[in-house]
Residue frames as a rotation matrix with the C-alpha (Angstrom) as fourth column:
MET 1
-0.476 0.373 -0.797 10.42
0.315 0.918 0.242 8.68
0.821 -0.136 -0.554 -15.31
THR 2
0.118 0.648 0.752 7.72
-0.725 -0.462 0.511 9.08
0.679 -0.605 0.415 -12.66
TYR 3
-0.884 -0.248 -0.395 7.75
0.121 0.696 -0.708 7.32
0.451 -0.674 -0.585 -9.25
VAL 4
0.086 0.993 0.081 4.68
-0.269 -0.055 0.962 6.35
0.959 -0.105 0.262 -7.23
VAL 5
-0.924 -0.242 0.298 4.28
-0.349 0.209 -0.913 6.26
0.158 -0.948 -0.278 -3.46
TYR 6
-0.167 0.880 -0.445 1.66
-0.346 0.371 0.862 3.85
0.923 0.298 0.243 -2.44
LEU 7
-0.579 0.065 0.813 -0.28
-0.790 0.203 -0.578 2.50
-0.202 -0.977 -0.066 0.53
LEU 8
-0.420 0.404 -0.813 -1.54
-0.296 0.785 0.543 -1.06
0.858 0.469 -0.210 0.69
VAL 9
-0.316 0.246 0.916 -3.89
-0.925 0.134 -0.355 -2.71
-0.210 -0.960 0.185 3.03
THR 10
-0.323 0.321 -0.890 -5.01
-0.229 0.886 0.403 -6.15
0.918 0.334 -0.212 3.79
LYS 11
0.392 0.622 0.678 -7.06
-0.848 -0.042 0.529 -7.88
0.358 -0.782 0.511 6.36
THR 12
-0.810 -0.562 -0.170 -5.56
-0.421 0.757 -0.499 -10.52
0.409 -0.333 -0.850 8.84
LYS 13
-0.359 0.659 -0.661 -7.55
0.647 0.686 0.333 -12.78
0.672 -0.308 -0.673 10.90
TYR 14
-0.028 0.429 -0.903 -7.94
0.974 -0.190 -0.121 -10.01
-0.223 -0.883 -0.413 13.59
LYS 15
0.236 -0.023 -0.971 -7.03
0.176 -0.982 0.066 -6.61
-0.956 -0.186 -0.228 12.13
TRP 16
0.916 -0.054 0.397 -6.35
0.368 -0.277 -0.887 -4.51
0.158 0.959 -0.234 9.09
ILE 17
0.234 -0.911 -0.338 -2.63
0.441 -0.210 0.873 -3.80
-0.866 -0.354 0.352 8.38
SER 18
0.984 0.079 -0.157 -0.96
-0.088 -0.552 -0.829 -1.43
-0.152 0.830 -0.537 5.87
TYR 19
0.079 -0.975 0.205 2.27
0.758 0.193 0.623 -1.24
-0.647 0.106 0.755 4.03
VAL 20
0.858 0.154 -0.491 3.87
-0.116 -0.871 -0.477 1.84
-0.501 0.466 -0.729 2.33
GLY 21
-0.016 -0.874 0.485 6.34
0.617 0.373 0.693 1.80
-0.787 0.310 0.534 -0.52
TYR 22
0.376 0.021 -0.926 7.51
-0.576 -0.778 -0.251 3.52
-0.726 0.628 -0.281 -3.75
THR 23
-0.153 -0.423 0.893 8.12
0.551 0.714 0.432 2.28
-0.820 0.558 0.124 -7.21
ASN 24
-0.705 -0.121 -0.699 8.27
-0.476 -0.651 0.592 3.32
-0.526 0.750 0.401 -10.86
ASN 25
-0.626 0.491 -0.606 5.82
-0.465 0.389 0.795 0.64
0.626 0.780 -0.015 -11.94
ILE 26
-0.451 0.451 0.770 2.87
-0.879 -0.074 -0.471 0.31
-0.156 -0.890 0.429 -9.66
LYS 27
0.605 0.705 -0.371 1.17
-0.768 0.639 -0.038 -2.68
0.211 0.308 0.928 -11.53
ASN 28
0.164 -0.682 -0.712 4.26
-0.171 0.691 -0.702 -4.82
0.971 0.237 -0.003 -11.32
ARG 29
-0.736 -0.545 0.402 4.94
-0.424 -0.093 -0.901 -3.93
0.528 -0.833 -0.163 -7.90
LEU 30
-0.049 0.819 0.572 1.46
-0.988 0.044 -0.148 -4.89
-0.146 -0.572 0.807 -6.75
LEU 31
0.705 0.224 -0.673 1.77
-0.456 0.870 -0.189 -8.19
0.543 0.440 0.715 -8.55
ALA 32
-0.264 -0.882 -0.389 5.07
-0.133 0.433 -0.892 -8.90
0.955 -0.184 -0.232 -6.87
HIS 33
-0.621 0.083 0.780 3.54
-0.777 -0.196 -0.598 -8.14
0.103 -0.977 0.186 -3.45
ASN 34
0.259 0.898 0.355 0.60
-0.907 0.352 -0.229 -10.44
-0.331 -0.263 0.906 -4.10
ASN 35
0.788 -0.082 -0.610 2.85
-0.269 0.846 -0.461 -13.18
0.554 0.527 0.644 -5.57
ASN 36
0.913 -0.402 -0.072 5.19
0.214 0.320 0.923 -13.43
-0.347 -0.858 0.378 -2.61
LYS 37
0.172 -0.887 0.428 8.02
0.937 0.013 -0.350 -11.58
0.305 0.461 0.834 -4.43
GLY 38
0.499 0.012 0.866 7.71
-0.050 -0.998 0.042 -8.20
0.865 -0.064 -0.498 -2.72
ALA 39
-0.253 -0.596 0.762 9.00
-0.803 -0.310 -0.509 -7.09
0.539 -0.741 -0.401 0.66
LYS 40
-0.834 -0.190 -0.518 9.29
0.103 0.869 -0.484 -9.79
0.542 -0.457 -0.705 3.24
PHE 41
-0.834 0.551 -0.025 6.48
-0.185 -0.323 -0.928 -8.16
-0.519 -0.770 0.371 5.36
THR 42
-0.265 0.785 -0.561 4.03
-0.927 -0.367 -0.077 -8.39
-0.266 0.500 0.824 2.43
ARG 43
-0.762 -0.194 -0.619 4.55
-0.465 0.828 0.313 -12.09
0.452 0.526 -0.721 1.60
GLY 44
-0.872 0.401 -0.282 1.72
0.472 0.841 -0.264 -14.53
0.132 -0.363 -0.922 2.09
ARG 45
-0.260 0.863 -0.433 -1.14
0.428 -0.299 -0.853 -11.97
-0.866 -0.407 -0.292 1.94
LYS 46
-0.189 0.287 0.939 -3.31
0.956 -0.165 0.243 -10.44
0.224 0.944 -0.244 -0.76
TRP 47
-0.566 -0.250 -0.786 -2.99
0.578 -0.800 -0.162 -6.61
-0.588 -0.546 0.597 -0.95
GLU 48
0.399 0.674 0.622 -5.11
0.912 -0.365 -0.189 -3.77
0.099 0.642 -0.760 -2.28
ILE 49
-0.752 -0.624 0.211 -3.87
0.623 -0.778 -0.079 -0.29
0.214 0.072 0.974 -3.17
ILE 50
0.302 0.873 -0.383 -5.79
0.943 -0.334 -0.018 2.39
-0.144 -0.356 -0.923 -1.32
TYR 51
0.737 -0.122 -0.665 -3.56
0.012 -0.981 0.193 5.40
-0.676 -0.151 -0.722 -1.88
GLN 52
0.106 -0.855 0.507 -1.11
0.944 0.247 0.220 6.37
-0.314 0.455 0.833 -4.65
LYS 53
0.856 0.135 -0.500 0.59
-0.003 -0.964 -0.265 9.63
-0.518 0.229 -0.825 -5.63
ARG 54
0.728 -0.431 0.534 2.92
0.676 0.321 -0.663 10.47
0.115 0.844 0.525 -8.33
TYR 55
0.596 -0.558 -0.577 6.32
-0.017 -0.728 0.686 12.17
-0.803 -0.399 -0.443 -8.23
LYS 56
0.890 -0.238 -0.389 8.68
-0.450 -0.321 -0.833 13.44
0.074 0.917 -0.393 -10.90
ASN 57
0.051 -0.965 -0.257 11.87
-0.597 0.176 -0.783 12.05
0.801 0.193 -0.567 -9.45
LYS 58
0.146 -0.040 -0.988 13.06
0.344 0.939 0.013 9.30
0.928 -0.342 0.151 -7.16
SER 59
-0.793 -0.583 -0.174 14.40
0.384 -0.258 -0.886 11.47
0.472 -0.770 0.429 -4.41
THR 60
-0.586 0.686 0.430 11.13
-0.765 -0.643 -0.016 13.22
0.266 -0.339 0.902 -3.89
ALA 61
0.327 0.710 -0.623 9.23
-0.432 0.699 0.570 9.96
0.841 0.083 0.535 -3.99
MET 62
-0.121 -0.465 -0.877 11.53
0.524 0.720 -0.455 8.48
0.843 -0.515 0.157 -1.43
LYS 63
-0.940 -0.245 0.238 11.21
-0.011 -0.675 -0.737 11.52
0.342 -0.696 0.632 1.00
GLU 64
-0.207 0.967 0.148 7.36
-0.927 -0.242 0.287 11.38
0.314 -0.078 0.946 0.65
GLU 65
0.234 0.333 -0.914 7.35
-0.041 0.942 0.333 7.56
0.971 -0.040 0.234 1.34
TYR 66
-0.594 -0.643 -0.483 9.33
0.500 0.176 -0.848 8.12
0.630 -0.746 0.217 4.34
LYS 67
-0.854 0.321 0.410 6.94
-0.484 -0.778 -0.399 10.85
0.191 -0.539 0.820 5.66
LEU 68
0.132 0.962 -0.240 3.82
-0.763 0.253 0.595 8.58
0.633 0.105 0.767 4.94
LYS 69
0.027 -0.089 -0.996 5.43
0.321 0.944 -0.076 5.62
0.947 -0.318 0.054 6.75
LYS 70
-0.872 -0.368 -0.323 6.03
0.420 -0.221 -0.880 7.86
0.252 -0.903 0.347 9.91
ASP 71
-0.722 0.649 0.240 2.60
-0.667 -0.745 0.009 9.61
0.185 -0.154 0.971 9.63
LYS 72
-0.942 0.336 -0.028 0.51
0.320 0.865 -0.386 7.03
-0.105 -0.372 -0.922 11.54
LYS 73
-0.388 0.837 -0.386 -2.47
0.052 -0.398 -0.916 9.32
-0.920 -0.376 0.111 11.79
LYS 74
-0.222 0.185 -0.957 -2.71
-0.904 -0.406 0.131 9.85
-0.364 0.895 0.258 7.94
ARG 75
-0.875 -0.191 -0.445 -2.25
-0.356 0.876 0.324 6.16
0.328 0.442 -0.835 7.35
ASN 76
-0.863 0.504 -0.029 -5.15
0.378 0.607 -0.700 5.35
-0.335 -0.615 -0.714 9.73
ILE 77
-0.121 0.772 -0.624 -7.50
-0.429 -0.608 -0.668 7.99
-0.895 0.187 0.405 8.25
LEU 78
-0.393 -0.076 -0.916 -6.82
-0.912 0.158 0.379 6.50
0.115 0.985 -0.132 4.73
LYS 79
-0.931 -0.051 -0.362 -7.30
-0.061 0.998 0.016 2.97
0.360 0.037 -0.932 5.99
THR 80
-0.643 0.761 -0.087 -10.51
0.238 0.090 -0.967 3.86
-0.728 -0.642 -0.239 7.90
ASN 81
-0.171 0.591 -0.789 -12.05
-0.757 -0.590 -0.278 5.53
-0.630 0.550 0.548 4.98
TYR 82
-0.637 -0.160 -0.754 -11.23
-0.677 0.584 0.448 2.53
0.369 0.796 -0.480 2.77
ILE 83
-0.985 0.130 -0.110 -12.61
0.170 0.795 -0.582 0.16
0.011 -0.592 -0.806 5.34
LYS 84
-0.456 0.810 -0.370 -15.86
-0.099 -0.459 -0.883 2.21
-0.885 -0.366 0.289 5.72
LYS 85
-0.125 0.314 -0.941 -16.34
-0.955 -0.296 0.028 2.27
-0.270 0.902 0.336 1.84
ASN 86
-0.098 0.002 -0.995 -15.68
-0.704 0.707 0.071 -1.36
0.704 0.707 -0.068 1.44
GLU 87
-0.159 0.056 0.986 -16.98
-0.946 0.277 -0.168 -3.18
-0.282 -0.959 0.009 4.62
ASN 88
0.664 0.537 0.521 -18.07
-0.456 0.843 -0.286 -6.15
-0.593 -0.048 0.804 2.63
ILE 89
0.390 -0.619 -0.681 -14.96
-0.807 0.127 -0.577 -6.63
0.444 0.775 -0.450 0.50
ASN 90
0.925 -0.160 0.346 -13.42
-0.011 0.896 0.444 -10.07
-0.381 -0.414 0.827 0.61
ILE 91
0.344 -0.831 -0.437 -9.67
-0.895 -0.430 0.114 -9.61
-0.283 0.352 -0.892 0.04
ALA 92
-0.373 -0.504 0.779 -9.00
-0.287 0.861 0.420 -13.32
-0.882 -0.067 -0.466 -0.04
ALA 93
0.408 0.555 0.725 -11.13
0.537 0.496 -0.683 -13.48
-0.738 0.668 -0.096 -3.22
LEU 94
0.759 -0.175 -0.628 -9.10
-0.516 -0.750 -0.415 -10.86
-0.398 0.638 -0.659 -5.05
């Protein structure tokens, strides 16, 4: 079974925020986040996946998720690149 480490973004009224997680089913996990059944932090918002990377086992995925959560610089670079490419995106309409 493969696991995926992912980075989600959404725009609040004033700024862009991100969330990092891991799962073995990325499609269902995104649906859960967008249907208020994901992590408490993600409820009430519409999220977009901007980064995902696959791993062969759960322990490696968990270690990489932890690293990405702590690496604010990498998260900001990914977020900034996404925002620049999609400046006119309307996440509320997704």
